[in-house]
C-alpha positions as CSV (number, residue, x, y, z in Angstrom):
1,M,-6.8,-9.3,8.6
2,K,-7.7,-8.3,5.1
3,I,-11.1,-9.3,3.8
4,A,-13.2,-8.7,0.6
5,I,-16.9,-9.2,0.0
6,T,-18.2,-10.5,-3.3
7,G,-21.7,-11.2,-4.7
8,D,-25.1,-10.6,-3.1
9,T,-25.4,-10.4,0.6
10,R,-28.3,-10.3,3.0
11,A,-27.0,-7.4,4.9
12,S,-26.1,-4.2,3.0
13,R,-22.5,-3.9,1.9
14,Q,-22.2,-0.7,4.0
15,E,-23.4,-2.5,7.1
16,L,-20.9,-5.3,6.5
17,V,-18.1,-2.8,6.1
18,I,-19.1,-1.0,9.3
19,R,-19.2,-4.3,11.3
20,S,-15.9,-5.5,9.9
21,V,-14.0,-2.3,10.6
22,A,-15.5,-2.2,14.1
23,A,-14.1,-5.7,14.6
24,G,-10.6,-4.5,13.5
25,L,-10.7,-6.0,10.0
26,D,-9.2,-4.3,7.0
27,M,-11.8,-4.1,4.2
28,M,-10.6,-4.4,0.6
29,N,-12.4,-3.6,-2.7
30,S,-10.3,-6.1,-4.6
31,V,-8.5,-9.4,-4.0
32,S,-4.8,-9.9,-3.9
33,A,-2.3,-12.4,-2.5
34,R,-2.7,-10.5,0.8
35,T,-6.4,-11.1,1.1
36,S,-7.1,-13.4,4.1
37,V,-10.8,-14.0,3.7
38,V,-13.4,-13.6,0.8
39,V,-17.0,-13.4,2.1
40,T,-19.7,-14.7,-0.3
41,N,-23.2,-16.2,0.0
42,H,-22.6,-18.4,-3.1
43,P,-19.1,-19.9,-3.3
44,A,-20.0,-21.6,-6.6
45,A,-21.2,-18.4,-8.2
46,G,-17.9,-17.9,-10.0
47,S,-17.5,-14.1,-9.6
48,G,-14.3,-12.7,-10.9
49,K,-13.2,-11.6,-7.4
50,L,-13.8,-15.1,-6.0
51,H,-11.9,-16.6,-9.0
52,R,-8.9,-14.3,-8.4
53,A,-8.9,-15.3,-4.7
54,V,-8.7,-19.0,-5.5
55,V,-5.9,-18.4,-8.0
56,A,-4.0,-16.2,-5.5
57,F,-4.4,-18.9,-2.8
58,A,-3.3,-21.7,-5.1
59,A,-0.2,-19.7,-6.1
60,D,0.7,-18.9,-2.5
61,R,0.4,-22.6,-1.5
62,Q,2.9,-23.6,-4.2
63,E,5.6,-21.2,-3.0
């Protein structure tokens, strides 16, 4: 499963990556149509990465 992290997080980004990789997840620096999950503390924050994830999800649902 491919995941991306956006925005501020309580745990350090490095710690989140270590935990995710140990759990067998594939960490991504950017969002694409292949991203399964975007992790954020503030879903309404409107980061560019989160916006791209929503657009990619909507496009995928229309196909």
